[in-house]
C-alpha positions in Angstrom: 17.5 -23.5 1.8 17.6 -23.5 -2.0 18.5 -20.3 -3.7 16.1 -18.5 -5.9 18.2 -19.3 -8.9 18.1 -23.0 -8.1 14.3 -23.0 -7.6 13.8 -21.3 -11.0 16.1 -23.8 -12.7 14.3 -26.7 -11.1 10.9 -25.3 -12.1 12.1 -24.9 -15.7 13.8 -28.3 -15.8 10.7 -30.0 -14.4 8.8 -28.6 -17.4 11.3 -30.1 -19.8 13.9 -27.3 -20.2 17.1 -29.3 -20.9 19.3 -26.2 -20.6 18.0 -25.7 -17.1 18.6 -29.3 -16.2 22.2 -29.1 -17.5 22.7 -25.9 -15.6 21.6 -27.6 -12.4 23.9 -30.5 -13.0 26.9 -28.1 -13.6 26.0 -26.1 -10.6 26.0 -29.1 -8.3 29.4 -30.2 -9.7 30.9 -26.8 -9.2 29.3 -26.2 -5.8 27.3 -23.2 -7.0 24.3 -24.2 -4.8 26.4 -24.8 -1.6 28.3 -28.0 -1.1 29.2 -30.0 -4.2 26.7 -32.8 -4.8 27.6 -35.3 -7.5 24.6 -37.5 -7.0 22.2 -34.6 -7.7 24.5 -33.5 -10.6 24.1 -37.0 -12.1 20.4 -37.0 -11.6 19.8 -33.8 -13.5 22.7 -34.3 -15.9 21.5 -37.7 -17.0 18.0 -36.4 -17.4 19.2 -33.9 -20.0 21.9 -36.1 -21.5 19.4 -38.9 -22.3 17.5 -36.3 -24.2 20.5 -35.3 -26.4 22.0 -32.4 -24.4 25.7 -32.6 -25.2 26.9 -30.3 -22.4 24.9 -32.3 -19.9 26.6 -35.5 -21.1 30.0 -33.8 -20.5 28.9 -32.8 -17.0 27.8 -36.4 -16.3 31.2 -37.7 -17.3 32.9 -35.2 -15.1 30.7 -35.9 -12.1 31.2 -39.6 -12.5 35.0 -39.1 -12.6 35.0 -36.8 -9.6 32.7 -39.1 -7.7 35.0 -42.1 -8.3 37.9 -40.1 -6.9 36.0 -39.2 -3.7 35.3 -42.8 -2.8 
């Protein structure tokens, strides 16, 4: 079950809040929402990064690097 924090972030990101999308990406990379999930991190991180969010772009790069090590 998703945490209240995650639900609020997803709601905000779905309305275009890039900081929220970046926070979701970072949370999935760090395992803040349970198990680490690089695919979901990439989804939300790319959403924000494509719209100019620099921290999200860094999170995308990190998720891609970590994902390549897990394979």
